[in-house]
BAKOL-968702 format. One record per atom (N, C-alpha, C, O): residue number from 1; chain; x, y, z. Coordinates in pm, whole numbers, plus 50000, padded with zeros to 5 digits. Each point is the difference from the previous one (the first is absolute). Last residue first. Layout:
REM residues N
     i   ch      c1      c2      c3
   NUM    A       X       Y       Z
...
This chain:
REM residues 136
     i   ch      c1      c2      c3
   136    A   66216   41931   83764
   136    A   50001   50147   50002
   136    A   49861   50053   50017
   136    A   49981   50121   50004
   135    A   50154   49392   50202
   135    A   49984   50066   49870
   135    A   50004   50150   50016
   135    A   49989   50051   50112
   134    A   50251   49542   50196
   134    A   49898   50103   49995
   134    A   49995   50060   49861
   134    A   50104   50022   49938
   133    A   50065   49473   50107
   133    A   50041   50134   50041
   133    A   49883   50097   49993
   133    A   49898   49972   49937
   132    A   50112   49486   50126
   132    A   49934   50108   49927
   132    A   50048   50134   50052
   132    A   49962   50042   50110
   131    A   50167   49383   49879
   131    A   50018   50132   50059
   131    A   49938   50106   49911
   131    A   50013   49996   49877
   130    A   49680   49690   50177
   130    A   50125   50049   50060
   130    A   50117   49958   49913
   130    A   49988   49900   49928
   129    A   49565   50023   49923
   129    A   49968   50070   50125
   129    A   50125   50064   50062
   129    A   49991   50109   50057
   128    A   49897   49805   49400
   128    A   50054   49932   50118
   128    A   49964   50083   50122
   128    A   49971   50120   49989
   127    A   49968   49840   49426
   127    A   49942   50039   50129
   127    A   50062   49917   50110
   127    A   50012   49878   49989
   126    A   50043   50302   49447
   126    A   50032   49903   50105
   126    A   49937   50053   50128
   126    A   49977   50120   50015
   125    A   49874   49975   49442
   125    A   50056   50042   50128
   125    A   50038   49880   50085
   125    A   49955   49888   49978
   124    A   49906   50321   49493
   124    A   50032   49878   50074
   124    A   50063   50046   50130
   124    A   50091   50082   50000
   123    A   49599   50146   49578
   123    A   50068   50017   50129
   123    A   50022   49860   50056
   123    A   49907   49921   50012
   122    A   49966   50318   49473
   122    A   50023   49887   50090
   122    A   50064   50050   50129
   122    A   50090   50083   49999
   121    A   49750   50221   49669
   121    A   49963   49876   49931
   121    A   50010   49881   50095
   121    A   49919   49907   49994
   120    A   50015   50661   50040
   120    A   50056   49880   50062
   120    A   49945   49877   49928
   120    A   49879   49980   49992
   119    A   50197   50520   49785
   119    A   49901   49916   50066
   119    A   50068   49874   50052
   119    A   50093   49948   49938
   118    A   50013   50591   49846
   118    A   50051   49874   50051
   118    A   49891   49926   50077
   118    A   49932   50059   50084
   117    A   49892   50280   49543
   117    A   50109   50007   50097
   117    A   50042   49861   50045
   117    A   49957   49900   49942
   116    A   49709   50191   49720
   116    A   49951   50064   50122
   116    A   50108   50011   50107
   116    A   49970   50041   50113
   115    A   50108   49741   49472
   115    A   49960   50135   49962
   115    A   49951   50079   50121
   115    A   50007   50123   50002
   114    A   50324   49497   50131
   114    A   49885   50002   49910
   114    A   49972   50145   49960
   114    A   50067   50092   50046
   113    A   50335   49566   50196
   113    A   49963   50137   49963
   113    A   49890   49994   49895
   113    A   50017   49938   49894
   112    A   50103   49701   50511
   112    A   49999   50021   49856
   112    A   49958   50144   49974
   112    A   49907   50051   50062
   111    A   50319   49635   50377
   111    A   49908   50101   49948
   111    A   50017   50012   49849
   111    A   50109   49978   49947
   110    A   50005   49690   50514
   110    A   50024   50014   49856
   110    A   49894   50098   49950
   110    A   49881   49978   50020
   109    A   50340   49902   50501
   109    A   49899   50052   49908
   109    A   50050   49992   49857
   109    A   50118   50025   49973
   108    A   49976   49760   50542
   108    A   50063   50011   49868
   108    A   49890   50037   49901
   108    A   49914   49918   49968
   107    A   50171   50097   50604
   107    A   49909   50006   49885
   107    A   50086   50010   49875
   107    A   50094   50079   49995
   106    A   50005   49725   50535
   106    A   50042   50073   49880
   106    A   49886   49995   49900
   106    A   49933   49898   49985
   105    A   50050   50070   50579
   105    A   50055   49924   49889
   105    A   50046   50092   49888
   105    A   50044   50112   50024
   104    A   49641   49825   50487
   104    A   50089   50077   49915
   104    A   50048   49911   49886
   104    A   49968   49881   49994
   103    A   49611   50182   50426
   103    A   50098   49919   49930
   103    A   50088   50090   49914
   103    A   49979   50122   49992
   102    A   49718   50042   50369
   102    A   49943   49871   49962
   102    A   50106   49908   49937
   102    A   50019   49887   50046
   101    A   49940   50567   50314
   101    A   50077   49937   49894
   101    A   49943   49860   49974
   101    A   49980   49922   50093
   100    A   49743   50504   50109
   100    A   50058   49870   50032
   100    A   50071   49940   49879
   100    A   49941   49983   49893
    99    A   49789   50430   50136
    99    A   50136   50022   50050
    99    A   50072   49869   50031
    99    A   50116   50002   50042
    98    A   49506   49975   49610
    98    A   50000   50110   50096
    98    A   50144   50027   50041
    98    A   50086   50024   49916
    97    A   49971   49601   49862
    97    A   49856   50015   50015
    97    A   49982   50103   50109
    97    A   50022   49972   50118
    96    A   50423   49946   49548
    96    A   49936   50026   50129
    96    A   49849   49997   49984
    96    A   49946   50050   49901
    95    A   50549   49789   49828
    95    A   49856   50022   49995
    95    A   49944   50012   50141
    95    A   50029   49917   50087
    94    A   50463   50158   49630
    94    A   49942   49948   50124
    94    A   49853   50040   49999
    94    A   49967   50116   49978
    93    A   50449   49823   49613
    93    A   49884   50061   50066
    93    A   49977   49939   50137
    93    A   50046   49889   50029
    92    A   50300   50181   49490
    92    A   49985   49934   50130
    92    A   49887   50071   50072
    92    A   49984   50121   49988
    91    A   50094   49850   49462
    91    A   49983   50077   50123
    91    A   49999   49907   50121
    91    A   49938   49894   49997
    90    A   50154   50165   49431
    90    A   50026   49909   50111
    90    A   49991   50083   50127
    90    A   50075   50097   50016
    89    A   49764   49940   49433
    89    A   50026   50070   50127
    89    A   50010   49894   50108
    89    A   49913   49913   50014
    88    A   50094   50146   49406
    88    A   50001   49913   50116
    88    A   50031   50085   50122
    88    A   50091   50084   49997
    87    A   49716   49993   49457
    87    A   50070   50045   50121
    87    A   49987   49893   50108
    87    A   49898   49932   50010
    86    A   50025   50166   49414
    86    A   50000   49909   50113
    86    A   50079   50060   50116
    86    A   50111   50049   49982
    85    A   49838   50130   49558
    85    A   49869   50000   50063
    85    A   49990   49909   50123
    85    A   49891   49982   50054
    84    A   50590   50166   49813
    84    A   49887   50030   49911
    84    A   49869   50000   50076
    84    A   49983   50077   50094
    83    A   50341   49781   50212
    83    A   50045   49977   49864
    83    A   49880   50020   49909
    83    A   49913   49913   49990
    82    A   50256   50167   50568
    82    A   49910   50026   49888
    82    A   50070   49964   49869
    82    A   50117   50032   49980
    81    A   49895   49924   50610
    81    A   50069   49970   49874
    81    A   49899   50017   49888
    81    A   49886   49954   50011
    80    A   50175   50170   50560
    80    A   49925   50005   49874
    80    A   50093   49968   49884
    80    A   50113   50050   49993
    79    A   49825   49904   50582
    79    A   50097   49995   49891
    79    A   49922   49987   49870
    79    A   49919   49909   49985
    78    A   49996   50229   50566
    78    A   49940   49980   49868
    78    A   50112   50007   49896
    78    A   50071   50100   49990
    77    A   49821   49843   50593
    77    A   50089   50027   49888
    77    A   49923   49979   49871
    77    A   49903   49925   49997
    76    A   49860   50067   50410
    76    A   50130   50043   50052
    76    A   50096   50035   49889
    76    A   50076   50096   50012
    75    A   49349   49894   50073
    75    A   50115   49961   49918
    75    A   50128   50053   50062
    75    A   50004   50112   50051
    74    A   49483   49752   50141
    74    A   50107   50100   50003
    74    A   50122   49948   49925
    74    A   50055   49895   50034
    73    A   49386   50026   50016
    73    A   50121   49933   49953
    73    A   50109   50105   49984
    73    A   49992   50086   49911
    72    A   49509   49869   50334
    72    A   50113   50091   49982
    72    A   50126   49922   49964
    72    A   50067   49946   50088
    71    A   49369   50055   50002
    71    A   50097   49911   49935
    71    A   50118   50087   49958
    71    A   49990   50077   49904
    70    A   49645   50011   50509
    70    A   50060   50049   49876
    70    A   50097   49896   49948
    70    A   50081   49947   50076
    69    A   49485   49926   50236
    69    A   50141   50036   50001
    69    A   50043   50053   49864
    69    A   49949   49957   49897
    68    A   49599   49894   50180
    68    A   50034   50083   50116
    68    A   50142   50054   49996
    68    A   50026   50111   50046
    67    A   49642   49780   49523
    67    A   50088   49929   50092
    67    A   50046   50098   50108
    67    A   50013   50120   49976
    66    A   49640   49814   49543
    66    A   50025   50064   50129
    66    A   50089   49912   50089
    66    A   49979   49879   50011
    65    A   50078   50082   49461
    65    A   49903   49959   50102
    65    A   50030   50071   50131
    65    A   50116   50026   50032
    64    A   50162   50011   49569
    64    A   49889   50094   50011
    64    A   49893   49962   50101
    64    A   49912   50080   50030
    63    A   50469   49640   49871
    63    A   50051   50128   50052
    63    A   49886   50098   50024
    63    A   50002   50075   50096
    62    A   49900   49517   49689
    62    A   50023   49981   50143
    62    A   50051   50129   50065
    62    A   49962   50032   50113
    61    A   49988   49964   49421
    61    A   49868   49995   50063
    61    A   50015   49986   50152
    61    A   49930   50066   50076
    60    A   50459   49909   49662
    60    A   49948   50138   50005
    60    A   49865   50004   50071
    60    A   49973   50091   50078
    59    A   50211   49483   49846
    59    A   50083   50075   50095
    59    A   49946   50142   50016
    59    A   49983   50047   50113
    58    A   49830   49686   49556
    58    A   49953   49957   50131
    58    A   50076   50074   50110
    58    A   49941   50039   50101
    57    A   50206   50039   49471
    57    A   49866   50059   50012
    57    A   49936   49958   50132
    57    A   49931   50080   50063
    56    A   50491   49747   49799
    56    A   50013   50139   50043
    56    A   49864   50066   50021
    56    A   49988   50094   50079
    55    A   50105   49376   49991
    55    A   49953   50094   49899
    55    A   50020   50143   50050
    55    A   49964   50031   50113
    54    A   50347   49551   50038
    54    A   49880   50073   50039
    54    A   49963   50095   49886
    54    A   50088   50059   49937
    53    A   50246   49468   50185
    53    A   49960   50110   49912
    53    A   49871   50062   50051
    53    A   49910   49930   50048
    52    A   50532   49775   50170
    52    A   49855   50021   49997
    52    A   49970   50119   49911
    52    A   50065   50104   50010
    51    A   50349   49513   50138
    51    A   49965   50118   49921
    51    A   49849   50007   49994
    51    A   49932   49902   49969
    50    A   50485   49851   50362
    50    A   49871   49997   49932
    50    A   49980   50131   49926
    50    A   50057   50103   50036
    49    A   50360   49569   50199
    49    A   49959   50129   49946
    49    A   49867   49984   49929
    49    A   49982   49910   49918
    48    A   50246   49798   50508
    48    A   49953   50000   49861
    48    A   49958   50141   49960
    48    A   49937   50072   50078
    47    A   50221   49753   50366
    47    A   50086   50085   49917
    47    A   49965   49997   49851
    47    A   50081   50040   49917
    46    A   49689   49757   50483
    46    A   50081   49913   49914
    46    A   50091   50077   49904
    46    A   50062   49939   49913
    45    A   49680   50280   50453
    45    A   50000   49858   50037
    45    A   50094   49917   49913
    45    A   50079   49921   50053
    44    A   49824   50550   49884
    44    A   50088   49983   50116
    44    A   50010   49853   50040
    44    A   50094   49962   50070
    43    A   49813   50243   49425
    43    A   49936   49936   50115
    43    A   50101   49985   50113
    43    A   50113   49956   49979
    42    A   49890   50424   49632
    42    A   50068   49876   50037
    42    A   49935   49948   50127
    42    A   49990   50072   50100
    41    A   49843   50264   49460
    41    A   50030   49987   50143
    41    A   50064   49864   50023
    41    A   49985   49908   49920
    40    A   49818   50479   49675
    40    A   50080   49882   50033
    40    A   50024   49999   50150
    40    A   50019   50104   50062
    39    A   49610   50131   49564
    39    A   50067   50002   50129
    39    A   50077   49871   50018
    39    A   49948   49891   49973
    38    A   49808   50440   49608
    38    A   50053   49871   50046
    38    A   50069   50020   50135
    38    A   50070   50099   50021
    37    A   49575   50148   49581
    37    A   50066   50014   50130
    37    A   50042   49861   50046
    37    A   49920   49907   49998
    36    A   49946   50362   49499
    36    A   49996   49884   50089
    36    A   50074   50034   50129
    36    A   50093   50080   50001
    35    A   49669   50177   49510
    35    A   50085   49992   50119
    35    A   49977   49871   50079
    35    A   49893   49939   49996
    34    A   49923   50276   49573
    34    A   50046   49861   50010
    34    A   50087   49976   50123
    34    A   50076   49904   50004
    33    A   49739   50535   49890
    33    A   49888   49905   49993
    33    A   50041   49853   50013
    33    A   49917   49917   50040
    32    A   50375   50458   50205
    32    A   49977   49968   49860
    32    A   49884   49899   49995
    32    A   49984   49922   50094
    31    A   50081   50419   50332
    31    A   50022   49868   49941
    31    A   49970   49997   49851
    31    A   49905   50063   49953
    30    A   50031   50311   50366
    30    A   50143   49979   49974
    30    A   50029   49870   49927
    30    A   50113   49978   49954
    29    A   49440   50168   50192
    29    A   50052   50088   49895
    29    A   50147   49975   49966
    29    A   50044   50034   49891
    28    A   49709   49748   50475
    28    A   49972   49944   49866
    28    A   50069   50081   49890
    28    A   50045   49943   49901
    27    A   49980   50227   50539
    27    A   50077   49876   49988
    27    A   49981   49940   49861
    27    A   50097   49963   49935
    26    A   49646   50410   50177
    26    A   50140   50039   49982
    26    A   50088   49877   49982
    26    A   50093   50001   49919
    25    A   49457   49923   50180
    25    A   50013   50058   49866
    25    A   50144   50043   49972
    25    A   50051   49979   49890
    24    A   49825   49857   50543
    24    A   50011   49894   49900
    24    A   50015   50055   49859
    24    A   50065   49937   49917
    23    A   50053   50253   50582
    23    A   49940   50047   49875
    23    A   50019   49897   49889
    23    A   50105   49995   49936
    22    A   50052   50071   50549
    22    A   49888   49908   49980
    22    A   49924   50031   49871
    22    A   49879   49979   49992
    21    A   50535   50229   50195
    21    A   49873   50074   49998
    21    A   49879   49908   49990
    21    A   49887   50046   50016
    20    A   50557   49777   49972
    20    A   49987   50072   50128
    20    A   49865   50071   50009
    20    A   49940   50008   50107
    19    A   50165   49776   49485
    19    A   49981   49903   50108
    19    A   49977   50071   50132
    19    A   49907   49967   50074
    18    A   50205   50298   49557
    18    A   49864   49949   49989
    18    A   49969   49898   50108
    18    A   49889   49999   50055
    17    A   50550   50157   49912
    17    A   49914   50109   50048
    17    A   49854   49957   49995
    17    A   49923   50028   50093
    16    A   50389   49680   49723
    16    A   50005   49998   50146
    16    A   49921   50114   50063
    16    A   49944   49985   50108
    15    A   50086   49988   49416
    15    A   49940   49877   50051
    15    A   49993   50004   50152
    15    A   49895   49972   50059
    14    A   50335   50371   49722
    14    A   49855   50019   49993
    14    A   49926   49876   50049
    14    A   49894   50011   50061
    13    A   50579   49979   49890
    13    A   49958   50071   50121
    13    A   49849   50023   50002
    13    A   49939   49998   50107
    12    A   50249   49808   49506
    12    A   50015   49910   50113
    12    A   49950   50067   50128
    12    A   49925   49939   50076
    11    A   50088   50327   49538
    11    A   49898   49895   49987
    11    A   50004   49906   50119
    11    A   49896   49967   50057
    10    A   50438   50359   49915
    10    A   49872   50065   50028
    10    A   49886   49898   49992
    10    A   49908   50003   50082
     9    A   50530   49869   49790
     9    A   49978   49998   50145
     9    A   49868   50066   50038
     9    A   49937   49960   50098
     8    A   50190   50057   49448
     8    A   49978   49861   50040
     8    A   49967   49993   50149
     8    A   49903   49936   50040
     7    A   50223   50479   49791
     7    A   49866   49965   49951
     7    A   49965   49856   50039
     7    A   49886   49971   50037
     6    A   50549   50188   50058
     6    A   49901   50065   50087
     6    A   49859   49962   49959
     6    A   49914   49978   50086
     5    A   50435   49879   49638
     5    A   50002   49926   50126
     5    A   49898   50058   50097
     5    A   49930   49926   50069
     4    A   50136   50305   49532
     4    A   49929   49874   49974
     4    A   49996   49913   50126
     4    A   49899   49936   50027
     3    A   50348   50473   49981
     3    A   49855   50024   49995
     3    A   49922   49870   49981
     3    A   49894   49982   50060
     2    A   50589   49992   50178
     2    A   49946   50039   49870
     2    A   49848   50012   50005
     2    A   49934   49938   50083
     1    A   50421   50142   50329
     1    A   49913   49898   49945
     1    A   49937   50053   49871
     1    A   49953   50114   49996
């Protein structure tokens, strides 16, 4: 794996380490100031696809709030593509609340290379309950 790919993945992994630790500052540190979070899901009732946007800053704040269970998003695969200052990372994941499997899907990250290193500009994810393989 090339050094630049490792640097991109280091940013992505830092997000999930911050989530597991409940560290809102670590989570905020990986985001670009113009970052966005998007979730797509398909209704089980009418098969309609919905898209929901969440502020990365609200997300980080929620991560830092006291909670009983560890937020543990386990990645299974990571595919990285880089062109100059733009990187895309595609990851399959399974999300656990503590030891209980909650949901799974795919994360699609867009990162921008800045003077401070790689920063997450956009995350779009899918979420489903089943089938969910075990995460690493």
